[in-house]
C-alpha positions as CSV (number, residue, x, y, z in Angstrom):
1,M,-49.9,194.5,-112.7
2,K,-48.2,191.7,-114.6
3,I,-49.7,188.2,-114.6
4,L,-46.8,185.8,-114.3
5,L,-48.9,182.8,-113.7
6,P,-52.7,182.8,-114.4
7,D,-55.3,182.3,-111.6
8,G,-57.1,179.4,-113.0
9,K,-57.4,175.6,-113.1
10,G,-55.0,175.0,-116.0
11,Y,-54.4,171.5,-117.6
12,K,-52.8,168.7,-115.7
13,A,-49.8,167.1,-117.4
14,N,-47.3,164.3,-117.0
15,L,-44.2,165.1,-119.1
16,H,-42.2,162.0,-118.5
17,G,-43.5,158.4,-118.9
18,H,-42.8,155.0,-120.4
19,S,-45.0,152.5,-122.2
20,T,-44.4,149.0,-123.6
21,D,-42.5,150.7,-126.3
22,S,-39.6,150.6,-123.9
23,D,-39.7,149.3,-120.3
24,G,-43.2,150.4,-119.2
25,E,-45.9,148.0,-118.0
26,F,-48.8,149.4,-120.1
27,S,-49.4,150.1,-123.8
28,P,-49.6,153.7,-125.0
29,E,-53.4,153.4,-125.3
30,R,-53.9,152.1,-121.8
31,I,-51.7,154.8,-120.4
32,K,-53.8,157.4,-122.1
33,S,-56.9,155.8,-120.6
34,F,-55.4,155.8,-117.1
35,Y,-54.2,159.4,-117.1
36,K,-57.2,160.8,-118.8
37,G,-59.5,159.0,-116.4
38,K,-57.6,160.8,-113.5
39,G,-58.2,164.3,-115.0
40,Y,-55.0,164.7,-117.0
41,S,-55.2,166.5,-120.3
42,I,-51.5,166.2,-121.4
43,Y,-49.1,163.3,-121.5
44,A,-45.7,163.0,-123.0
45,Y,-44.5,159.6,-124.3
46,T,-40.8,159.6,-123.6
47,D,-39.8,156.0,-124.1
48,H,-36.1,155.1,-123.9
49,L,-34.5,155.7,-127.3
50,Y,-37.9,155.2,-129.1
51,M,-39.7,158.2,-130.6
52,R,-42.8,157.9,-132.9
53,D,-45.7,159.9,-134.0
54,R,-48.3,159.9,-131.2
55,S,-51.0,162.0,-133.0
56,S,-53.4,159.0,-133.0
57,L,-53.6,159.4,-129.3
58,C,-54.6,163.1,-129.4
59,D,-58.2,164.2,-129.2
60,E,-60.1,167.4,-128.4
61,D,-59.6,166.7,-124.6
62,F,-56.1,165.2,-124.6
63,V,-52.7,166.0,-126.1
64,A,-50.1,163.3,-126.5
65,L,-46.7,164.7,-127.0
66,S,-44.2,162.8,-129.1
67,G,-40.8,162.5,-127.4
68,Y,-38.1,160.1,-126.2
69,E,-35.6,159.8,-123.3
70,N,-32.0,159.7,-124.3
71,V,-29.4,157.8,-122.3
72,L,-25.7,158.5,-122.1
73,C,-23.6,156.8,-119.4
74,D,-20.0,156.5,-118.3
75,G,-20.5,152.8,-117.8
76,R,-22.6,149.9,-118.9
77,A,-26.0,148.6,-117.8
78,G,-26.0,147.0,-114.4
79,E,-23.1,149.1,-113.2
80,I,-23.4,151.9,-110.7
81,C,-22.3,154.8,-112.9
82,K,-23.1,158.3,-113.8
83,C,-25.6,158.9,-116.6
84,Y,-27.3,161.7,-118.4
85,H,-31.0,161.1,-119.0
86,L,-32.5,163.8,-121.2
87,N,-36.1,164.1,-122.5
88,F,-36.6,165.4,-126.0
89,Y,-40.0,166.7,-127.2
90,S,-41.0,167.3,-130.8
91,P,-42.6,170.6,-131.8
92,S,-45.2,168.7,-133.9
93,P,-46.6,165.1,-133.5
94,S,-45.4,163.8,-136.8
95,K,-41.8,165.3,-136.6
96,V,-39.9,162.4,-135.2
97,G,-36.2,161.3,-135.4
98,M,-33.7,160.8,-132.7
99,V,-30.3,162.6,-132.2
100,G,-27.5,161.9,-129.8
101,V,-28.2,158.2,-129.7
102,S,-25.7,155.9,-128.1
103,P,-25.2,152.9,-130.5
104,W,-24.8,150.5,-127.5
105,F,-28.0,151.7,-125.7
106,Y,-30.0,151.8,-128.9
107,E,-29.3,148.1,-129.4
108,I,-30.3,147.4,-125.8
109,W,-33.6,149.1,-126.0
110,N,-34.6,148.2,-129.6
111,K,-33.2,144.6,-130.0
112,N,-36.7,143.1,-129.9
113,K,-38.4,145.6,-132.1
114,T,-39.5,144.8,-135.6
115,E,-38.1,146.5,-138.7
116,E,-41.4,148.4,-139.0
117,E,-41.3,149.6,-135.4
118,K,-37.7,150.8,-136.0
119,R,-38.8,152.6,-139.2
120,L,-41.4,154.5,-137.2
121,S,-38.7,155.8,-134.9
122,P,-35.7,156.8,-137.1
123,V,-32.3,157.6,-135.8
124,L,-31.0,160.8,-137.4
125,E,-27.7,160.9,-135.6
126,F,-25.6,158.6,-133.4
127,C,-23.3,160.1,-130.9
128,D,-19.9,159.9,-129.3
129,E,-20.6,157.9,-126.1
130,E,-18.4,160.1,-123.8
131,H,-20.2,161.1,-120.6
132,S,-19.3,164.8,-120.6
133,V,-20.8,168.3,-120.5
134,K,-19.2,169.0,-123.9
135,N,-20.7,166.0,-125.5
136,V,-24.2,166.6,-124.0
137,N,-24.1,170.2,-125.2
138,A,-23.4,169.0,-128.7
139,I,-26.4,166.7,-128.5
140,I,-28.6,169.5,-127.2
141,E,-27.5,171.7,-130.1
142,S,-28.5,169.0,-132.6
143,A,-31.9,168.7,-131.0
144,K,-32.4,172.5,-131.0
145,K,-31.7,172.6,-134.7
146,L,-34.8,170.3,-135.1
147,G,-36.8,172.6,-132.9
148,Y,-37.0,170.1,-130.0
149,A,-37.4,171.0,-126.4
150,V,-34.9,169.4,-124.0
151,V,-35.3,168.6,-120.3
152,Y,-32.7,167.3,-117.9
153,N,-34.0,164.4,-115.8
154,H,-33.4,163.2,-112.1
155,P,-29.9,164.4,-111.5
156,V,-29.6,162.8,-108.0
157,W,-30.5,159.3,-109.3
158,S,-28.0,160.0,-112.1
159,L,-25.3,160.4,-109.5
160,H,-24.5,163.8,-110.8
161,D,-22.9,166.7,-109.0
162,Y,-22.2,170.3,-110.0
163,R,-19.5,169.3,-112.5
164,D,-22.1,167.4,-114.5
165,Y,-24.8,170.0,-114.8
166,T,-23.0,173.4,-114.6
167,G,-21.9,174.4,-118.0
168,L,-24.9,172.8,-119.8
169,K,-26.3,175.0,-122.5
170,G,-29.7,175.2,-124.2
171,L,-31.8,173.2,-121.8
172,D,-35.5,174.2,-121.6
173,G,-36.0,172.6,-118.1
174,M,-35.0,170.2,-115.4
175,E,-36.9,167.9,-113.1
176,I,-37.2,169.5,-109.7
177,C,-39.1,166.3,-108.7
178,N,-39.1,162.8,-110.2
179,A,-41.7,160.8,-108.4
180,S,-40.5,157.4,-109.7
181,F,-37.4,157.7,-107.5
182,V,-38.7,159.6,-104.5
183,Y,-39.2,156.2,-102.8
184,G,-35.6,155.3,-103.5
185,S,-32.6,157.5,-103.7
186,E,-34.3,160.7,-105.0
187,P,-35.3,163.6,-102.7
188,D,-38.8,165.0,-103.4
189,D,-37.3,168.5,-103.9
190,Q,-34.2,169.2,-106.0
191,G,-34.4,172.9,-105.7
192,V,-30.8,173.2,-104.6
193,I,-29.7,171.7,-107.9
194,Y,-32.1,174.0,-109.8
195,D,-30.6,177.0,-108.0
196,Q,-27.1,175.9,-108.9
197,M,-28.0,175.7,-112.5
198,L,-29.8,179.1,-112.4
199,K,-26.7,180.7,-110.8
200,D,-24.6,179.1,-113.5
201,G,-26.5,181.4,-116.0
202,Q,-28.9,178.8,-117.3
203,R,-32.5,180.0,-117.8
204,L,-34.6,176.9,-117.6
205,N,-38.0,175.8,-116.3
206,C,-38.7,173.2,-113.7
207,F,-41.0,170.2,-113.9
208,A,-42.4,167.5,-111.6
209,N,-43.0,164.2,-113.3
210,D,-44.1,160.6,-112.6
211,D,-41.5,159.0,-114.8
212,N,-44.0,156.1,-114.7
213,H,-43.1,152.6,-115.6
214,R,-45.6,150.6,-113.6
215,L,-49.0,151.4,-111.9
216,S,-47.3,152.2,-108.6
217,D,-45.5,155.1,-110.3
218,F,-48.7,156.8,-111.5
219,Y,-50.3,160.1,-110.3
220,H,-47.6,161.3,-107.8
221,A,-46.1,164.4,-109.5
222,Y,-47.5,166.6,-112.3
223,N,-47.5,170.0,-113.9
224,V,-50.3,172.5,-114.3
225,M,-50.0,174.1,-117.7
226,Y,-51.6,177.1,-119.2
227,P,-51.5,176.8,-123.0
228,E,-53.5,179.3,-125.0
229,K,-55.4,176.3,-126.4
230,L,-55.5,172.6,-125.7
231,N,-53.7,171.6,-128.9
232,Y,-50.3,170.2,-129.6
233,E,-48.7,173.4,-130.8
234,S,-49.9,175.5,-127.8
235,V,-48.9,172.8,-125.3
236,F,-45.4,172.5,-126.8
237,E,-45.0,176.3,-126.7
238,C,-46.2,176.3,-123.0
239,L,-43.6,173.7,-122.2
240,K,-40.9,175.9,-123.7
241,N,-42.0,179.2,-122.2
242,G,-42.8,177.9,-118.7
243,T,-46.3,179.1,-118.3
244,S,-46.9,176.3,-115.8
245,Y,-46.0,175.1,-112.3
246,A,-44.8,171.8,-110.9
247,S,-46.5,170.0,-108.1
248,T,-46.9,166.9,-106.0
249,G,-50.3,168.0,-104.8
250,A,-50.2,171.6,-103.6
251,T,-52.3,174.1,-105.6
252,L,-51.3,177.6,-106.8
253,R,-53.9,180.3,-107.7
254,G,-51.8,182.8,-109.6
255,L,-48.5,184.7,-109.5
256,F,-48.5,188.5,-110.0
257,A,-46.0,191.3,-110.1
258,D,-46.9,194.9,-109.2
259,G,-43.8,197.0,-109.4
260,N,-41.3,195.4,-107.1
261,K,-44.0,193.5,-105.2
262,I,-44.5,189.8,-106.1
263,T,-47.7,188.1,-104.8
264,V,-48.5,184.4,-105.0
265,C,-51.9,182.9,-104.2
266,A,-52.3,179.3,-103.1
267,E,-54.8,176.9,-101.5
268,N,-54.5,175.8,-97.9
269,A,-50.7,176.4,-97.6
270,R,-48.6,175.5,-94.6
271,S,-45.8,177.6,-95.9
272,I,-44.7,179.8,-98.8
273,R,-41.1,180.4,-99.6
274,F,-39.6,183.0,-102.0
275,S,-36.1,182.1,-103.0
276,T,-33.6,184.3,-105.0
277,N,-30.1,184.1,-106.4
278,A,-29.0,186.3,-103.4
279,R,-29.2,185.7,-99.6
280,I,-32.5,187.7,-99.6
281,G,-35.7,185.8,-99.6
282,A,-38.8,185.3,-97.5
283,Y,-40.6,182.5,-95.7
284,F,-44.2,182.6,-94.5
285,C,-45.7,179.9,-92.2
286,F,-49.3,179.4,-91.2
287,K,-50.3,180.4,-87.6
288,D,-54.0,180.3,-86.9
289,K,-55.2,179.2,-90.4
290,P,-53.7,178.0,-93.7
291,L,-52.1,180.6,-96.0
292,T,-53.8,181.7,-99.2
293,E,-51.5,184.5,-100.2
294,A,-48.1,186.0,-99.6
295,T,-46.3,189.0,-101.0
296,F,-42.5,189.5,-101.3
297,E,-41.0,192.9,-102.0
298,I,-37.9,192.7,-104.3
299,N,-35.4,195.4,-103.5
300,G,-31.8,195.7,-104.8
301,D,-30.2,195.3,-108.2
302,Y,-28.4,192.1,-106.9
303,I,-31.6,190.1,-107.1
304,E,-31.6,188.6,-110.6
305,Y,-34.4,186.0,-110.2
306,F,-36.9,184.7,-107.7
307,R,-38.9,181.4,-107.5
308,V,-41.6,180.2,-105.2
309,T,-42.1,177.0,-103.2
310,V,-45.5,176.2,-101.6
311,E,-46.1,173.4,-99.2
312,D,-49.7,172.5,-98.3
313,M,-51.2,171.2,-95.0
314,N,-50.6,167.6,-96.2
315,G,-46.9,168.2,-96.9
316,K,-47.3,168.3,-100.7
317,K,-45.4,170.9,-102.6
318,A,-45.6,173.1,-105.6
319,W,-42.9,175.0,-107.4
320,T,-42.8,177.9,-109.8
321,R,-40.0,178.2,-112.3
322,A,-37.5,181.0,-111.8
323,Y,-38.6,184.4,-113.0
324,F,-35.9,186.8,-114.0
325,K,-35.8,190.6,-113.6
326,D,-36.6,191.4,-117.2
327,E,-39.8,189.4,-116.8
328,F,-41.2,191.1,-113.7
329,D,-39.4,194.5,-113.4
330,N,-41.5,197.4,-114.8
C-alpha cells in the first residue's frame, strides 16, 4: 500500500499573507504572534513586490517563509483589468531578490520605503509589462533558475479565463481557495479552473490561503503540510512536492493507494468526491452518520489523475492535490 498523504495532524500553514511591508494592517512580528497563537506553524510573507530575509521570525516551532507577490496587469491601478498575481517563495530564508518586476508597480508599492528597506529587497530583473502567457512564462523561468517555487493566485478575482492560465509552464501550484475574496467576487472552490489547468498538461499542487491584509481576513483558509522536519528547507520541499492538503476547515486523515483502489479517510464528512480527468469519478454522501472513509476503484487507462474534495458537516471543505498515474499505479 502506498501512502499518498499521511494519517496525522501535520502542520498548519498560511502561504499567502501581507504585512505592513506592503498593504497589510499588522507588522511581520505581530502576524507571527497572531498565527502562532492560533496553532499555525508555518507562515509565508508574500508582500507585494517586497521580499526580504525572514529568518529572524523563525524558531523551533515556527517557520517563516521568505517570498513576495508579483503583480502584472493589462491596465493601471484603480481600473477593472486583468492581472496576474503570482507568489514566489525562496528555497532558503536569506536568498532574496525579485524577478519579473513591473517598474510601474514597483514604484507604487515601494515609493515610501527607505533606501535601506529597498536594499534588503533587491530587484534582480525588471520585466516587460505585457499581460500575456508568454511574458508570465518568461518570468516563471527566471524564478525557476533561482530555485524559487511559484504559485498562481486567485484567478477569478484576476478576471482570468482559460486563455490566461492554459499554456502556463513551470508553476508549482495554484490557489483553489483564496479566503480574502470569498466574501466578494471569489468562489470558495476553484476546482473547475484547477481541472482545466491539469487537463492542459500542468502538474501543479493546490493551496488554500487567507491572503490576509486585515484581521477580518485571518484564519479562514489554510494548508496542512507534512514536511520531514519543521525547518525551512523541509517546509519548502513540502510546498514543492505537494505533501499537503488545502482546507477551509474539513480534516483529512490520510490518502492511500492499494493497487487500483484509492482510499481517503476524513473526520465527520458530509460528502467525499473523487474527480478525474475523465467522466469517471465517484461521490459519497452521508446517510445515517458522517463519513470517515471512502474508496474509489480506478479502472481504465484513460484516467490520468484523480483528486479528492471533502465537505464536512459544517459545509467546510478540504482538497487534495491531483495525483497522477505514475504516483499511485503499482
